[in-house]
C-alpha positions in Angstrom: 2.0 -7.9 40.5 1.9 -7.5 36.7 5.2 -6.8 34.9 5.4 -3.2 33.7 4.8 -2.7 30.0 7.8 -1.8 27.8 8.0 1.5 26.1 7.4 -0.2 22.7 4.3 -1.9 24.0 3.0 1.4 25.3 3.6 3.0 21.9 1.8 0.2 20.1 -1.1 0.4 22.5 -1.3 4.2 22.2 -1.4 3.9 18.4 -4.1 1.3 18.4 -6.2 3.4 20.8 -5.7 6.6 18.7 -6.0 5.2 15.2 -7.3 1.6 15.2 -6.8 -0.2 11.8 -9.8 -1.2 9.8 -10.2 -5.0 9.5 -10.8 -5.0 5.8 -7.8 -2.9 4.8 -5.6 -4.6 7.5 -6.4 -8.0 6.0 -5.3 -6.8 2.6 -2.1 -5.4 4.0 -1.2 -8.6 5.8 -2.1 -10.8 2.8 0.1 -8.7 0.5 3.0 -7.9 2.8 3.3 -11.0 5.0 1.2 -13.9 3.8 1.9 -13.5 0.0 5.7 -14.2 0.3 4.8 -17.5 2.1 2.5 -18.8 -0.7 -0.5 -16.5 -0.1 -2.8 -19.0 1.7 -4.0 -18.6 5.2 -6.7 -20.3 7.3 -9.3 -17.9 8.7 -8.4 -19.1 12.2 -4.7 -18.2 11.7 -5.7 -14.8 10.3 -7.8 -14.3 13.5 -4.7 -15.1 15.6 -2.6 -12.6 13.7 -5.0 -9.7 14.0 -6.4 -10.2 17.5 -3.4 -8.5 19.1 -4.0 -5.6 16.7 -7.4 -4.8 18.1 -9.5 -6.8 15.6 -12.0 -9.2 17.1 -13.1 -12.5 15.4 -16.6 -11.3 14.6 -15.4 -8.2 12.8 -12.7 -10.1 10.9 -15.2 -12.7 9.7 -17.5 -10.0 8.4 -14.6 -8.2 6.7 -13.2 -11.2 4.9 -16.7 -12.1 3.6 -17.0 -8.6 2.2 -13.6 -8.9 0.6 -14.7 -12.1 -1.1 -17.8 -10.4 -2.4 -15.7 -7.5 -3.7 -13.4 -9.9 -5.5 -10.4 -9.0 -3.3 -10.2 -12.5 -1.8 -11.2 -16.0 -2.7 -12.0 -18.8 -0.3 -12.0 -22.6 -0.1 -14.0 -24.7 2.2 -12.3 -27.6 3.9 -14.9 -29.2 6.1 -15.6 -26.6 8.7 -12.5 -24.6 8.0 -12.0 -21.8 5.4 -8.8 -21.1 3.5 -8.3 -17.6 2.1 -6.0 -16.0 -0.5 -5.9 -13.0 -2.7 -8.1 -13.4 -5.8 -6.6 -12.8 -9.3 -7.9 -9.3 -9.2 -6.6 -8.8 -5.6 -3.2 -10.0 -6.7 -3.1 -7.6 -9.6 -4.1 -4.7 -7.4 -1.5 -5.7 -4.8 1.2 -6.0 -7.4 0.4 -2.5 -8.8 0.6 -1.1 -5.2 3.8 -2.9 -4.3 6.1 -0.6 -6.4 4.6 2.5 -4.8 4.9 0.9 -1.3 8.4 -0.6 -1.4 10.2 1.4 -4.2 8.7 4.9 -4.5 9.5 7.6 -7.0 12.3 7.0 -9.5 15.0 9.5 -10.2 15.2 8.8 -14.0 12.2 10.9 -15.2 12.8 12.1 -18.7 9.9 14.6 -18.8 7.3 12.3 -20.4 3.7 12.4 -19.3 0.7 10.0 -19.6 -2.6 11.6 -20.4 -6.1 10.1 -20.2 -8.8 12.1 -22.0 -12.5 11.4 -21.5 -14.2 13.0 -24.5 -17.9 13.9 -24.6 -20.1 12.0 -27.0 -23.1 14.0 -28.3 -25.0 15.6 -25.4 -24.0 13.1 -22.8 -20.7 12.5 -20.9 -19.0 9.2 -20.5 -21.0 6.8 -18.4 -19.3 5.9 -15.2 -17.1 9.0 -15.2 -17.1 9.3 -11.4 -15.9 5.7 -11.0 -13.2 6.2 -13.6 -12.0 9.4 -12.0 -11.7 7.6 -8.6 -9.7 4.8 -10.2 -7.4 7.2 -12.1 -6.8 9.3 -9.0 -6.0 6.1 -7.0 -3.4 5.3 -9.7 -1.8 8.7 -9.2 -3.3 10.7 -12.0 -4.3 14.3 -11.4 -7.0 16.3 -13.2 -5.5 19.1 -15.2 -8.8 20.1 -16.9 -12.3 18.7 -17.1 -12.0 15.2 -18.5 -8.2 15.3 -18.8 -6.0 13.4 -16.3 -2.2 13.5 -16.3 0.7 11.7 -14.6 4.4 12.6 -15.1 5.7 9.1 -16.0 4.8 6.3 -18.3 1.7 4.7 -16.9 0.0 3.6 -20.1 -0.2 0.0 -18.9 -1.9 1.0 -15.7 -4.2 3.4 -17.5 -5.3 0.6 -19.9 -6.0 -1.7 -17.0 -8.2 0.9 -15.3 -10.2 1.5 -18.5 -10.5 -2.3 -19.1 -11.7 -2.9 -15.5 -14.5 -0.4 -16.0 -15.2 -1.6 -19.6 -14.6 1.8 -21.2 -11.5 1.1 -23.2 -13.2 2.4 -26.4 -14.4 5.6 -24.8 -11.2 7.2 -23.6 -7.9 8.2 -25.1 -4.5 7.4 -23.7 -1.7 9.6 -25.0 1.9 10.1 -24.3 3.0 13.8 -23.9 6.1 15.8 -23.5 6.0 19.5 -22.5 7.0 21.5 -25.5 6.7 25.0 -24.1 10.3 25.2 -22.8 9.6 28.3 -20.7 7.7 30.1 -23.5 4.2 29.3 -22.1 2.3 27.4 -19.5 4.3 24.4 -18.3 2.6 21.1 -17.3 4.7 21.0 -14.2 3.3 24.3 -13.0 -0.1 22.6 -12.5 1.2 20.4 -9.7 -0.6 22.3 -6.9 -3.8 22.4 -9.0 -3.7 18.6 -9.7 -2.6 17.2 -6.5 -3.0 18.1 -2.8 0.6 17.7 -1.9 0.4 19.6 1.3 -2.1 17.1 2.7 0.2 14.3 1.7 3.2 16.0 3.2 1.3 16.4 6.5 0.6 12.7 6.5 4.3 11.9 6.0 5.2 14.2 8.9 2.6 12.5 11.1 4.0 9.1 10.1 7.5 10.1 11.1 6.2 11.5 14.4 4.4 8.3 15.2 6.9 5.7 14.2 10.3 7.3 14.9 9.8 6.6 18.7 9.0 2.9 17.9 12.3 2.6 16.0 14.1 3.9 19.1 12.2 1.6 21.5 13.1 -1.6 19.7 15.8 -3.4 21.7 17.0 -6.9 22.7 13.9 -7.4 24.8 11.5 -7.0 21.9 9.3 -10.1 21.5 8.3 -11.7 18.2 4.6 -10.8 18.6 5.5 -7.1 19.3 7.8 -7.1 16.2 5.0 -8.5 14.1 2.6 -5.8 15.4 5.2 -3.1 14.6 5.7 -4.4 11.1 2.0 -4.8 10.4 1.1 -1.3 11.8 4.0 0.3 10.0 3.2 -1.1 6.6 -0.5 -0.6 7.1 -0.1 3.1 7.7 2.6 3.5 5.1 0.4 1.8 2.5 -2.5 4.1 3.4 -0.3 7.2 2.7 1.6 6.2 -0.4 -1.5 5.0 -2.2 -2.8 8.5 -2.0 0.5 10.0 -3.0 1.0 10.5 -6.8 4.7 10.0 -6.2 5.8 12.7 -8.5 9.3 12.6 -9.9 12.0 14.0 -7.6 12.4 17.0 -9.9 8.9 18.1 -9.2 9.0 17.8 -5.4 10.3 20.4 -2.9 13.9 19.8 -1.7 12.6 19.3 1.9 9.8 16.9 0.8 9.0 15.0 4.1 8.2 11.8 2.1 11.9 11.2 1.7 12.6 11.0 5.4 9.5 9.1 6.1 10.4 6.4 3.5 13.9 6.1 5.0 12.4 5.7 8.4 9.8 3.1 7.2 12.6 1.0 5.6 14.8 1.1 8.7 11.9 0.1 11.0 10.7 -2.6 8.6 14.0 -4.4 8.5 14.8 -3.8 12.2 11.8 -5.9 13.2 11.6 -8.2 10.1 13.4 -11.3 11.4 11.5 -11.3 14.8 8.2 -10.6 13.0 8.9 -13.6 10.7 9.4 -15.7 13.8 5.9 -14.9 15.0 4.4 -15.3 11.6 6.0 -18.7 11.2 4.7 -19.8 14.6 1.2 -19.1 13.4 1.0 -20.1 9.7 3.6 -22.9 9.8 1.2 -25.0 11.9 -0.1 -26.2 8.5 2.9 -27.2 6.4 0.7 -28.2 3.4 -0.2 -24.5 2.7 3.0 -22.9 3.9 6.0 -22.0 1.8 9.4 -20.7 2.8 9.9 -17.0 2.5 10.5 -16.0 -1.2 13.8 -14.2 -1.7 12.4 -11.3 -3.7 11.1 -9.9 -0.4 14.6 -8.8 0.4 14.4 -6.3 -2.4 11.9 -4.2 -0.5 13.0 -0.7 0.6 16.3 -1.3 -1.2 18.3 -4.5 -1.1 18.5 -6.1 2.3 20.8 -9.0 3.2 18.8 -11.9 4.8 19.9 -13.0 8.3 22.5 -15.8 8.1 21.1 -19.2 9.1 
């Protein structure tokens, strides 16, 4: 007679049935969160072993990594009949840009400065590629305050320049620093928040995250297995990444006092570190089979979600 499934395993299974992860984005999540701190290289066969318990079959994964290579997210090396994958230079840049939003979040030291990106019209035609540029700016957290004008309440000039350079429109857009000068005597930039960003939708995603993962935190106990811990870590970060990369992460001063993102981030950090050591055991069992492409965990990982003390050896 089969052994009854644990509460944690039932929760994992229910989540996979209700909202199965996409192979492409899950691969990027794992390479950034788990594989990167161990050197960033992984054999395709090992990646298959990691994602199979998460509902991704081998055929789907192979198709997905091929597409990620074509889109310059990943690069591959052939070693006989085997393929070794890592994030490309572009993929590493995008992952690094996302990491602060994933593991750090909004800062408390906003001084009221804004970054503006202005897309002027030239003659009778608008800027070529405006739609693609808009999507990239929105992904970086910018909101549209007027046609062709995008704003973000913090210094993001470096990120804005990278977006323009990526689309080769550096000489066709303006990047400006701004500070609200109205001081209550006119329209304030901060009053445009609801117009620029759909915060209610983001708030609902944070509430759903807490509803989904709080029971998992409670279900982790001394019987949790390494493979289960890795599944929890992967699914938690995958869902968290999906939410925060659509959250402009406005300064604390511009958010409601009861903003659900605060509780969700605290929950995510607690869950991440509660399963971390066990998850690393499973990860090491898979990728440490090839010592030539495996590196010990990099210490900077322990700065995620606030400083965390590594387990004593």
